[in-house]
C-alpha positions in Angstrom: -36.3 73.5 -30.7 -39.1 72.0 -32.7 -36.9 69.2 -34.0 -35.9 68.4 -30.4 -39.5 68.3 -29.3 -40.3 65.9 -32.1 -37.4 63.6 -31.1 -38.8 63.5 -27.5 -35.9 65.4 -25.9 -36.7 68.3 -23.7 -34.5 71.4 -23.4 -33.6 70.5 -19.8 -32.2 67.1 -21.1 -29.6 68.6 -23.5 -25.9 68.3 -22.4 -23.5 71.1 -23.0 -20.2 70.6 -24.7 -18.4 70.8 -21.3 -20.6 68.1 -19.8 -20.0 65.8 -22.8 -16.3 66.4 -22.4 -16.4 65.6 -18.7 -18.4 62.4 -19.4 -15.9 61.3 -22.0 -13.0 61.9 -19.6 -14.7 59.8 -16.9 -15.4 57.0 -19.3 -11.7 57.0 -20.4 -10.7 56.8 -16.8 -13.0 53.9 -16.2 -11.6 52.1 -19.3 -8.1 52.7 -18.1 -8.9 51.3 -14.7 -10.5 48.3 -16.3 -7.5 47.7 -18.5 -5.3 47.9 -15.5 -7.5 45.3 -13.7 -7.4 43.0 -16.7 -3.6 43.3 -16.9 -3.3 42.4 -13.2 -5.7 39.5 -13.6 -3.7 38.2 -16.6 -0.5 38.3 -14.5 -2.2 36.5 -11.6 -3.7 33.9 -14.0 -0.2 33.2 -15.4 1.2 32.8 -11.9 -1.6 30.3 -10.9 -1.1 28.3 -14.1 2.6 28.0 -13.4 1.8 26.9 -9.8 -0.6 24.2 -11.2 2.1 23.1 -13.6 4.7 22.9 -10.9 2.4 20.9 -8.6 1.1 18.6 -11.3 0.9 15.0 -9.9 1.7 16.2 -6.4 -0.6 15.9 -3.4 -2.4 19.2 -2.7 -1.2 19.2 0.9 2.5 19.4 1.4 3.9 16.2 3.1 6.6 16.5 5.8 9.1 13.7 6.4 9.8 14.9 9.9 7.6 14.4 12.9 5.5 17.5 13.9 4.3 16.5 17.4 4.7 18.6 20.5 7.4 16.3 21.8 9.3 16.6 18.5 9.1 20.4 18.5 10.4 20.5 22.1 13.3 18.3 21.0 14.1 20.5 18.0 13.9 23.7 20.1 16.4 22.4 22.6 15.2 24.9 25.2 14.0 24.4 28.7 11.2 22.0 29.0 8.6 21.8 31.7 9.7 19.4 34.4 7.7 16.3 34.6 6.0 15.2 37.8 8.1 12.8 39.7 6.9 9.3 39.2 5.9 7.1 42.1 7.6 4.1 40.5 10.8 2.9 41.9 12.4 2.4 38.5 13.6 -0.8 36.9 13.3 -3.9 39.1 16.3 -6.1 39.6 16.7 -9.5 38.2 16.5 -11.0 41.6 13.1 -9.4 42.2 11.8 -10.7 38.9 13.1 -14.2 39.6 11.3 -14.2 42.9 8.0 -13.4 41.2 8.4 -16.1 38.5 5.5 -18.6 38.2 8.0 -21.4 37.4 11.7 -22.0 36.6 13.2 -23.8 33.6 16.8 -24.8 32.9 18.1 -24.5 29.4 21.2 -26.6 28.4 23.1 -26.6 25.1 21.9 -29.3 22.8 24.0 -32.5 23.0 25.9 -31.5 26.1 25.5 -33.3 29.4 24.0 -31.1 32.2 26.8 -32.2 34.5 29.4 -30.6 32.3 27.6 -27.2 32.2 27.8 -24.1 34.3 25.2 -21.4 34.9 25.6 -18.6 32.3 22.6 -16.3 33.1 19.1 -16.2 34.5 16.3 -14.2 32.9 12.6 -13.9 33.1 10.3 -14.0 30.1 6.6 -13.3 30.0 4.7 -16.0 28.1 1.1 -16.8 27.3 0.2 -20.3 28.4 -3.4 -21.8 28.7 -4.9 -18.4 28.0 -3.0 -16.6 30.8 0.1 -14.5 31.1 2.8 -16.2 33.2 6.3 -15.2 34.2 8.9 -17.9 33.5 12.4 -17.8 34.9 15.0 -19.3 32.5 18.4 -20.4 33.8 20.7 -20.7 30.8 23.8 -22.9 31.1 27.1 -22.8 29.2 28.8 -25.9 27.9 32.4 -26.8 28.5 33.3 -25.5 25.0 31.6 -22.2 25.5 28.3 -23.4 23.9 25.3 -21.3 25.0 21.7 -22.2 24.1 19.1 -19.7 23.5 15.8 -19.3 25.4 13.1 -21.0 23.3 10.6 -18.6 21.7 12.3 -15.4 22.8 14.0 -12.7 20.8 17.5 -11.8 22.0 17.3 -10.1 25.4 13.5 -9.5 25.1 11.5 -10.3 28.2 8.4 -11.1 26.2 7.7 -14.4 24.3 7.5 -14.4 20.5 3.8 -15.2 20.8 3.2 -11.8 22.4 5.1 -10.1 19.6 3.0 -11.9 17.0 -0.3 -11.3 18.7 0.5 -7.6 19.1 1.5 -7.3 15.4 -1.7 -9.1 14.3 -4.0 -6.9 16.3 -2.3 -3.6 15.4 -1.6 -4.1 11.7 -4.0 -6.8 10.5 -7.1 -6.2 12.7 -6.0 -2.5 12.8 -6.8 -1.8 16.5 -5.2 1.2 18.2 -2.3 0.5 20.5 -4.4 1.6 23.5 -7.1 -0.9 22.7 -4.6 -3.7 22.2 -3.1 -3.1 25.6 -6.5 -3.2 27.2 -7.3 -6.5 25.5 -4.1 -8.0 26.6 -4.9 -7.2 30.2 -8.5 -8.2 29.9 -8.0 -11.6 28.1 -4.6 -12.7 29.3 -4.0 -10.6 32.4 -0.8 -9.1 30.8 -0.2 -5.5 31.7 1.5 -3.8 28.8 2.2 -0.1 28.5 1.8 1.6 25.2 5.5 2.4 25.0 6.3 -1.3 25.7 4.0 -2.3 22.9 5.7 0.1 20.5 9.1 -1.2 21.5 8.0 -4.8 20.9 6.8 -3.9 17.4 10.1 -2.3 16.6 12.0 -5.3 17.8 10.0 -7.8 15.7 10.3 -5.5 12.7 14.1 -5.5 12.9 14.1 -9.3 13.3 11.9 -9.8 10.2 13.6 -7.4 7.8 15.8 -10.2 6.2 12.6 -12.2 5.7 11.0 -9.2 3.9 14.0 -9.1 1.5 13.6 -12.8 0.9 9.9 -12.2 0.1 11.0 -9.6 -2.5 13.3 -12.1 -4.2 10.5 -14.7 -4.3 8.1 -12.1 -5.7 10.4 -11.3 -8.6 10.6 -15.0 -9.5 6.8 -15.7 -9.3 4.7 -16.9 -12.2 1.8 -14.5 -11.7 1.9 -11.2 -9.8 -1.0 -8.9 -9.0 -0.2 -5.2 -8.5 -2.2 -2.2 -7.5 -1.6 1.1 -5.7 -3.5 3.9 -4.0 -2.7 7.2 -2.2 -1.6 7.2 1.5 -0.6 9.6 4.2 3.0 9.4 3.0 3.3 9.0 -0.8 1.4 5.8 -1.6 0.7 2.2 -0.6 1.4 -0.6 -3.1 0.2 -4.2 -3.0 2.1 -7.0 -4.8 0.4 -10.5 -4.6 1.7 -13.8 -6.0 1.1 -17.4 -5.5 3.9 -17.5 -2.9 4.0 -14.1 -1.1 2.1 -11.0 -0.2 4.0 -7.7 -0.1 2.3 -4.5 1.0 4.5 -1.4 0.7 3.6 1.7 2.7 5.0 5.1 2.2 6.7 4.5 -1.2 6.5 6.5 -4.4 4.0 5.5 -7.1 6.5 5.5 -9.9 8.5 3.3 -12.2 11.5 3.2 -9.8 9.4 1.5 -7.1 8.0 -1.1 -9.6 11.5 -1.7 -11.0 12.8 -2.5 -7.5 10.2 -5.2 -6.9 9.8 -6.4 -10.4 12.8 -5.7 -12.6 11.9 -6.4 -16.2 15.2 -8.2 -16.9 14.4 -10.7 -14.1 10.6 -11.0 -13.9 9.3 -13.4 -16.6 5.9 -14.0 -15.2 2.5 -12.4 -15.9 1.7 -9.0 -14.4 -2.0 -8.5 -13.6 -2.9 -4.8 -13.2 -4.9 -1.9 -14.4 -3.9 0.1 -17.4 -1.8 2.7 -15.6 1.3 3.8 -17.6 3.7 2.5 -15.0 2.6 -1.1 -15.7 3.3 -1.0 -19.4 6.0 -2.7 -21.5 6.2 -6.0 -19.5 6.7 -9.2 -21.5 3.5 -10.8 -20.4 0.6 -8.8 -18.9 -3.1 -9.1 -18.2 -5.1 -5.9 -17.9 -8.0 -5.9 -15.5 -11.4 -6.5 -17.2 -13.3 -5.3 -14.2 -11.8 -1.8 -14.8 -12.9 -1.8 -18.5 -16.4 -3.1 -17.8 -16.9 -0.5 -15.0 -16.1 2.2 -17.5 -18.8 0.8 -19.9 -21.3 0.6 -17.0 -20.6 4.2 -16.0 -21.6 5.3 -19.5 -25.0 3.6 -19.3 -25.6 5.2 -15.9 -24.8 8.6 -17.2 -27.1 8.2 -20.2 -29.6 5.4 -19.6 -31.5 6.1 -22.8 -28.4 5.8 -25.1 -28.9 2.5 -27.0 -25.3 2.5 -28.3 -23.8 2.5 -24.8 -26.2 -0.2 -23.7 -25.5 -2.4 -26.7 -21.8 -1.9 -26.3 -21.9 -2.9 -22.6 -24.0 -6.0 -23.4 -21.6 -7.1 -26.1 -18.6 -6.5 -23.8 -20.1 -8.5 -21.0 -20.9 -11.4 -23.4 -17.4 -11.3 -24.8 -15.8 -11.5 -21.3 -18.1 -14.3 -20.2 -17.2 -16.3 -23.3 -13.5 -15.7 -22.6 -14.0 -17.0 -19.0 -15.8 -20.1 -20.2 -12.9 -20.9 -22.6 -10.4 -20.3 -19.8 -12.1 -22.8 -17.5 -12.2 -25.5 -20.2 -9.3 -27.8 -19.2 -9.6 -29.9 -22.3 -8.2 -27.3 -24.6 -4.6 -27.4 -25.7 -2.4 -24.3 -25.9 -2.8 -24.2 -29.7 -6.6 -24.4 -29.5 -6.6 -21.7 -26.9 -4.7 -19.4 -29.2 -7.2 -20.0 -32.0 -10.0 -19.2 -29.5 -8.3 -16.0 -28.7 -8.2 -15.0 -32.4 -12.0 -15.6 -32.5 -12.5 -13.4 -29.4 -10.4 -10.6 -30.9 -12.5 -10.7 -34.1 -15.6 -10.4 -31.9 -14.1 -7.4 -30.1 -13.1 -5.7 -33.3 -16.7 -6.2 -34.6 -18.0 -4.6 -31.4 -15.6 -1.6 -31.5 -14.7 -1.3 -35.2 -17.5 1.0 -36.3 -16.9 3.5 -33.5 -13.1 3.3 -33.9 -13.4 4.2 -37.6 -15.7 7.2 -37.0 -13.7 10.4 -37.7 -16.3 12.7 -36.1 -15.1 14.4 -33.0 -17.0 13.6 -29.7 -19.8 16.0 -29.0 -20.1 15.4 -25.3 -17.9 14.4 -22.4 -19.6 11.0 -22.3 -19.0 10.5 -26.0 -15.3 11.4 -25.4 -15.1 8.7 -22.6 -16.7 6.2 -24.9 -14.2 6.8 -27.7 -11.3 6.5 -25.2 -12.7 3.2 -23.9 -12.9 1.8 -27.5 -9.4 2.9 -28.2 -8.1 1.5 -25.0 -9.7 -1.9 -25.7 -8.2 -2.1 -29.2 -4.8 -1.0 -28.0 -4.7 -3.6 -25.3 -5.8 -6.2 -27.8 -3.0 -5.2 -30.2 -0.3 -5.5 -27.5 -1.8 -8.9 -26.4 -2.7 -7.8 -22.9 -6.4 -8.4 -23.0 -6.8 -12.2 -23.4 -3.7 -13.5 -21.7 -5.9 -15.2 -19.0 -7.4 -17.3 -21.8 -4.0 -18.7 -22.9 -2.7 -19.1 -19.4 -5.5 -20.5 -17.2 -3.6 -19.8 -14.0 -4.0 -16.1 -14.7 -7.2 -14.3 -13.6 -9.0 -11.9 -15.8 -9.3 -9.2 -13.1 -7.2 -7.5 -10.5 -9.8 -7.6 -7.8 -7.6 -9.5 -5.3 -5.0 -6.7 -5.0 -7.8 -4.1 -4.9 -9.4 -5.8 -1.9 -6.0 -6.0 -0.2 -5.7 -2.2 -0.3 -9.2 -1.5 1.1 -8.0 -1.5 4.7 -5.2 0.9 3.8 -7.6 3.2 2.0 -9.9 3.1 5.0 -7.0 4.0 7.3 -6.1 6.9 5.1 -9.6 8.3 5.3 -9.8 8.0 9.1 -6.2 9.2 9.8 -5.0 5.9 11.2 -1.8 5.8 9.1 1.9 6.1 9.8 3.2 9.7 9.9 6.9 8.9 9.3 9.0 6.8 7.0 10.2 4.9 10.0 6.6 3.9 10.9 5.8 3.0 7.3 8.9 0.8 7.1 7.8 -1.1 10.3 4.3 -1.5 9.0 5.6 -2.7 5.6 7.8 -5.5 7.1 5.3 -6.8 9.7 2.3 -6.7 7.5 4.0 -8.4 4.5 5.5 -11.2 6.6 2.2 -11.9 8.4 0.2 -11.8 5.3 2.6 -14.2 3.5 2.4 -16.5 6.5 -1.4 -16.4 6.1 -1.0 -17.6 2.5 1.5 -20.4 3.3 0.2 -21.8 6.6 -2.6 -24.4 6.5 -4.2 -22.8 9.6 -3.5 -19.1 10.2 -3.9 -19.0 14.0 -1.7 -17.7 16.8 -0.6 -21.2 17.8 0.5 -22.1 14.3 2.2 -18.8 13.7 3.9 -19.0 17.1 5.2 -22.5 16.3 6.4 -21.4 12.8 8.3 -18.3 14.1 9.7 -20.2 17.1 11.1 -22.8 14.6 12.8 -19.9 12.7 14.5 -18.8 15.9 15.7 -22.3 16.6 17.0 -23.3 13.2 17.9 -19.8 11.8 16.0 -20.6 8.6 12.4 -19.4 7.8 10.1 -21.2 5.5 10.6 -18.4 3.0 14.4 -18.9 3.1 13.8 -22.7 2.6 11.6 -21.9 -0.4 14.3 -19.7 -1.8 16.9 -22.5 -1.5 14.4 -25.1 -3.0 14.1 -22.9 -6.1 18.0 -22.6 -6.3 17.7 -18.8 -6.0 20.5 -16.8 -4.3 19.7 -14.5 -1.4 19.3 -10.8 -2.4 22.6 -9.0 -2.9 21.1 -5.7 -1.6 18.1 -4.9 0.5 15.0 -3.8 -1.4 13.7 -2.4 1.8 16.6 -0.1 2.2 16.3 1.1 -1.4 12.6 1.8 -1.0 12.3 3.0 2.6 15.7 4.1 3.7 15.8 5.3 7.3 19.1 6.0 9.2 19.3 4.6 12.6 16.4 2.2 12.4 
């Protein structure tokens, strides 16, 4: 008792053997429960790791190929639908009623045939835009003695809308990126043309089908271009990809961001030009390539912003900027011959090695995340220099040193993705791909990109059956595509 008092333990604080045994038993139960919890957490951790491995590279939200609107669900269910209220409209108007409302009448005769030898084949009305107003024109098409039938100028097939209306609608929806409702309001406000949303959708589908062969022709021209810019970003369906050359502009919506897509547009056995891109793995192993200096310089700028007081990062950025500016100055010097340019490139490579060499030889592992990024940047620069993809723009002055043009082309698509103004089906992505690519290619080739000039150009296609893209293909002695790249990339049955 005396020893216990000296140790500071009172008699009432001593535990009996039974109490100690009970405490040990409770502790063992707690340990067993904790071990069970640890085992369950390990199993759950393994399951989650496997899920992350399975979903590596996939979008976190599962994407559906089918429509998931209320109307689509009613169609799939096949059950009884709520009866629609009976419309007050009388239905489709007869041709006679439309002809009676026409603002004017025109007769269309086959070329080279006397009107006296022709007989009336059909009469049809077409809505046109003339002098800033919508007019209804009645066309009376005549048949020649040999069965010759002329087509209505500036009209697609049996469409009752002029090609200028198709083009204006396409430009406002896919280039200006207005909603279909707003476009219909503008048509009525500016031109007095009443156009329902369903009619606008049908007109876009009609023009898209008409221009699909032109898109395939653009793909052939792209594969035979001297310089091609390429870039990609995520979209509502898969990705959107931009391919820009001196001749065409192709924007692919809803395609996969993989080597198969790139091989369809730029097969390595056919494309012999220079590919300007970032350093993504999908763009590697081309014969001639130029990697984007803007991407590399931005990485160096990021390091100086993360650690403003780090002199090594600041010195490296200054040296890299000076090196790029010297390269641009050599590129702009038109007096230099190819052999001289190659000698200048050797000097630039020596300067780059001097800038990166010491850090490249340092065997010490990176101590921080910023240091790890710095080492990766140094290795990337030297690797691109070794495979001759860093100073291609110096040897070939027609090649730019950055890929900024294709990045700017994708800004609108990226904005649409953020605001939910994208296509939700492959069918819609296919339509957007065709219409956007053809219009943007016309912007590149026409001296004045206006509605009147585009209308004249497209109307000429309808008359001659040969677009300016097909004429360019023939001038380059290139055969038409054997298969449709559009069908290979965005295959939709029943389009």
